[in-house]
N, C-alpha and C positions, 0 to 999 in steps of 0.2 A: 957095470955101468961106465958110462965114459965120462970123463970131466965135464965135457959140455953139458951132457945130459943131466949131471949132478948141480952143474950152475943153473940150468934152466928150471930143475925142480926147487932148488932154494930160492930162486927169484919169484916162482909162482906162490912158495909159501909166505915169503915176506910179503908179496901184494896181499895175499889173503889176510895177514896179521895186520897189514896197514889199515886194511878195510874194517876188520874187527875192532883195532884200536879206535879208528874214527867213530866207529859205531858207539862203541862204548864212551867215548868222551862226549858225544853228543847226548848219549843217555844220561851221563852224569849231569851236564848242564842243564838237561831238562829237569832232572829231579830236583836240582838246586834252585833252579827257577820256581818249581812248584812249591817248594818250601819256603822260598823268600816272598810269595804273596801272602798279602793280608788285605785289611779292609782300606788301606791307603794307596794302595798301587795297583787293586784290581776291584773286581765286583764281589768279592766276598764280604758277608756281613760284619760289622764289628763283634757280633757275639762270636764268631769262629776265631779270632785273634787269640783266645785263652789269656790266663791271668799273667803268664810270664812276659807279655809283648806290652810295650807302653804304646798307649794309642798315638797314632800320628794323623794330623788332620790336613786337608788341603787348604783351608783357610790361611788366608795371609794375617801374619800378627799385625795388630795396629798399633803396638807399643804402649797402650795404655792398661793401667793396673785394673785388676779386677774390681768389681763393685760400682756404686755410684760414681759420677764424673763431676767435677765442679761446675756449677749452674745446673745440675739436675734437681728437678722439684721432687723433694720426698713425699712419701705418703704417710698419715698419721691419723689415729681415730680424732673424730672431732665432737663437740657435744653436740647433741640434737635437740631442736627448738622444743618439742614438745614429747617428753618422755612418757613411757607407758604408765610409770608407776614412779611416785616421789615418796620417800622416806625423810623424816625431819630426824635430825639429831640435834637435840637440845642440850645444854650443860646443866646439870641437876643442882650445882651450887656456884656462888660466885667464887672466882679465883682469888680474889684478893680477901673478902671479909668472911667467907666460907657461909655467909647466908644463901637459904633456900632460894632458887629463882623460880617464881611463880609463872604459871602458864601466860599470863598477860603481860610478862614483862618485855619491854620493846626489843625487836630484832633491829639492830642496827646494820648488819651486813650477812649476806648469805654465800657461802662459798659452794659452788657445785662441783661434783665428781660423778660421772656416770660409769655404770658398769653394763656393757653390752652382753648378754648371754641368751641362749636357748632357752624357750619355755619348755615346762616339763611336757614331754612327748608322750602321748598316748592317742589310740584311736576315738575319734570323736564319732560316736554312734547315731544317727538320724532315724527315727522310727518314722515310717509312712503308715497312715492308716486310712483305709478307704471307708468313708461313712456312708452307711445305709440310710438314706432319708427318705421319710413317708411323705407324700404329698398330702396337704390338708384338703384338697379339693377333692380329688379322685382316690386318694388313698393308695396309690402306685407308688412302690418304693423304687427309688432311684440310687444308683451306687455309683461312688467315686472312682476316678481311673488312676491307677497307680503310675507313677512315672516310668520311662525306660530303664531308668538306673535302678529299679526295684523290680527287676523281673521274676523273681522268688521270694521265697519267706525270709532268706538272710544270705546276704552276700557283701564282698568288699567293693568298695567304690572305686570310681575312675582314677582320683588321686594316687591311691596306693597301688593300683595296679599299673600306672604309668612309672611309679617310682621303682617298681620292681623291674618293669622292662628297661627301663634307663640304667639301672644299676648292673644288669646282665648283659647290655648290648653296647652301651656307651662307657661306662666304667670297667667294663670286662669282669666283674665279680662272678665268681663261679655261683651256681645254684645253690650248693649248700651253704657256702657262707652268706649269701642273701636270706636263707632260712634261718641262720643264726643272728645275723644283723636285725631282722624283724621282730625275732622273739625276744632279743635283749633289750631293744629299743620299745617296741611296741606292745609286746606281749601278744603278738598276731602269731599262732600255731600253722603256718601255712606248710602245705608240703610242696615237695619237688616237683610233683606232676601238676599242681595248680600253676607253679612258676612257668613250667614248661608250655601249658594250655594258653596262658597269657601270651606268650612270645609267639606261639603258633598263631594265634587269633590275630595279634598286631600283625605279622607278616602276611596272613591272609589279606587282611585289610588294605595293605599297602600295594598289592599286585597292580591296580591301576594306575597308582601313582610311579612305581616303577618302570612301567611301559611308557608312561609319558617322559621320564627322565631319559630313557634311552633313546626315545624320538628325539629330545633335544640335543642331547650329546651326537646324534646322527647329522645335526644341522650345525654344529659348531664349525666355525673356522678353523680353530686349531685345537686338537686332541691328543691327550697323553694318554698312553698305554704302557702296561707293564703287567708283569706276572710273577706270582711266587709260590713255592710247594708249601702245602699244608697236609695234615693228617686227618682222613676222614674215613671214620669206620675201620681203622686199623690200617688203612691203606693211603700211598701217596696220592694227592690230588692236587689241583691246581687252582690258586685263587688268582681270577683276572680283574683288574682294575683299568675303568675307563673314566676318565674325568677332565675336569676344566677348572678353572678359578673358582666357578661358582656351582659346579654339579659333580656329583660322583656315583658311579655305579660300580657295584662288585657282583661277581658269579664265582662259585666253586663248580669246577669240571674236573671230570675225570683225566681229559686229555690237556697237554699244554700247548700244542699247536693250532694250526688252521681248523682242526675238526672242533675245538673249543670256540676260538672267536667267530667261526660261521655259524654255530649253536647260538651264541650269545645274541648276534645278529646285527650288532653296530658297525664294525668293520666293513661288511661286504659292500654296504651301499654309501660310504662314506667318500666325500668327495673334497674334502678340505685338506689341512696338513697334520698328517699323522707325525706326533714326536715319540720316538722309542731309543731303545738301546743297540738298534741295529740288528736284534735276532731274525734270523732268515724268514721265518713264518710271516712277520709283520710285513715283509716286502712283498708278499704273495699279492697284496691288494694294490691292482694297479690304477683304479680310479681316483686316489688321492696321492696328494706328494708326501714326500718323506723328510724328516729332518732328524738328525741324530743327537744323541745327549751328548755334551762336550764333557761334561764330568766324568764320563767313563774314560773318554780320550785322555783326560789330564791323569786319572789313575794309572792308565796303561802307560803313558810317557813318563810317569814317575818310576815305574817298574823298570822300563828300559833304561832310563837315566842310571838308576842305582845298580841293577844287574849287570849291564852291558857297558856302563861308563860312558854312554854316549851323549856329547855335548849338544846335538842337534835336537835330542830329545826335550833337554831343559829349555833351549832358545824356543822351541815349538810351544811349550807348555806357557811361556811368558808371553809369545805372540797371540796364543788364543785369550789369553786374560786381557791384553792389551785391546783386542778386538771387541771384547766383552765391555772394558771401560768405555771405548769410543762409541758403542752403541748406547750406553747409558747417557754419556754426555749430549750426544746428538738427540736423544729423546728428551732430555731435561731442557734442551736448547729450542724444543718445538720443532724441531726437524722431521721429517718423515722418510728421509733417507740419507745415508751417509754421502759426502760429496764424491763424485766420480774419482776425483785423483787419490783420495784416501781410500777407497775400495780397492782400485786398482795396486796401490802400493801395498796394501796387506796381502793380496791374492799373489803377488809377485814374491813377497818373502815367504809365504806359505809353501809355493810350490819349490821354490828354492832350498827350503829345509827339507823338504821332503826327498828331493834330488840328492842332497846330503846323505840321507838317511838310506836311500837305495844304495849309493855308493858303500857305505858301510857295511849294508847287509844283501848282497847280491842275491839272486834266486838260486837257490839250492842246484845242484847238478843232477842229472837223471841218471840213475845207473844202467849199465846194460840189461836189457829185458824187463826193465821196471816197468810196471803198468800203473794206471791211475795216477791220482793227483800227488806230487812230491810234498812230503811232510815238511813245513816251514816252521821257523822259530817264531816266537811271539812278537818279536820285533818286525819281521818280514810280513806277518798277518797284520798286523797294525798298520804298517806303511802301505799295503794293499788297500786297506779299508779307506785309510784316508786320502789315498791317491784317487783311487775308482769311484769313491763317494764323495769328492770334494764338493759337488752342489750341495748334498745333504748334510754334510758337516759343517759348510759356511752359510747354510739357509737363512740364519739370524742376520748376517749382514745386509742382506737385501730387503728383507721383510722384518719389520720391527715388532710385528704381532708373533712373531716366532722365538719362542724363548732359546737361551743359551744352552739350556740344560732339559731334563725331564725330572726335575726334583719334585714336580706335582706329585706324580704318581709315586715316588718314593716315600713322601710324607704321607698319602693316603693310604699306602701298604703298612707303615710303621706300626700302626697300633693293631693291625692283623696279627702281625708277628708277635706282639705282646699277648695276645689272645692265645696264642698257641704255646708261649711259654707258660703262661698261667695255667691254662687248662690241658695242655698236652696234645689234645687233637678235638675234631668234633666226631660224637659218638656215632650220628646218622647222616644220612644225607639230609633229611627234612631239616635238621638242626642246623646244617652248614647253608642251605637254602634261605632259611630263616634269618639266621645270622647275616647274611650278604645282603638280604634286602632290607633288615632294619637299619644294618650300618650304612648302607650308601644312603638311606633317607635322612638319617641324622648325621653324615656328613655333610650332605647337600645343606641342611637347614644351618649348620654350624657355619658354614662358609657365607651363608647369607645373613648371619646375626640375627637367627631366629631362637627363641628360649626353647630348649629341647623339652623340659619337662611340661612345660604348657601346651606343645605341639603332641607329645605321647598322650596328653590326656584326651586329645581328639580322635588320636587314632584308636584307644581302647574302646571309646563308645561308637565306633563305625563310622566316623565323619571326620576322616583325616585332613589336616591342614596341607594345603597343596604348595609346594615351593614355586619360586619363580623361574621360569623355563627359559632364561636366557643367560 
């Protein structure tokens, strides 16, 4: 082999090794970035952080000590004017001369102390008797009518049934522990099958209410949507939430994307503003406008700042927070929109910071004969989303009814994740459907300030209280 040929061979080998080294460096960076992600710089839930990581919050510290602040009105038990029972404690003898004190000895002062406690808990049994009465005129016997609450020889009443449904669906107590509680407290020997049947009956009664909640959500000017994974029947399923400040709807579906949202039926006809985390299937609905959750952007910018040490990411986080503060100030001042000069200044700074980010993270080069989309770093993906989706990212600047974030649905989904941690999964499809319907109803009533136990009593008797659909 000639010297020239050997040199050419070594240069080709070096070029191949450089490509391998570059690929390995990129892979190491990708793996390090994946390990660096947790709940404070990505969309991962706090439960995935593990015990070894100290929680970090995006909330800004106010400098105040924990607990009640100076000037805060405390809460304490106060004496009631009319107690249910009064117990008198008279001294038996005079502390001075030790003479017995008669019952008619004058009382010169009364000191009051009250103990607030639960009454002794037991089931109250009401017996209904249908009387057979003979008419003295024609001797015909008439029979009294039993109330609808007593359809059979013996049954549990609506208050107990409502409490059971409340414990299972609102407080997320598993069926077995509800049985233990009722047995220990009331001595009621309920079976799990009875509890399940009450939940299913309540869900069936609420079917028309759910239909009206979905219709009202479809008419809302601003809608929050999100989804999270759950276990149903031993398989992965998806819980979809659609909500506003006063209405909530849940649905559990086998699919995560448009197949599920089409089946749920709210988003396909929606024409308002859909607030979400930027997931691609939500963008498939073109009849509505879209607004992106900026809390997700703050977390991703935190990741870029910490992992890549980029100052533009820190400055962009500060700018987004400044925009949010300006909106809050304008709303508190009675304004309906930001002054034009302020808005333009914000947008100019936003675009300048993105340009700085693009300069620090240029688009990746395409290798020879490479097909398809070139893989980008998390920073490049974020910059592309913030640039191409500027109108959706900054939608809250132009319309004060559009929130800065999608925290509404994250709050609505939080207790569902608690249910999964407590119970592990839904055992069946009908159990998941019943939970979604009842939980959506209870969440809606809670948002509207309605007493849940009283509302569930109307559900278990078949005449549900309807929420306000606004």
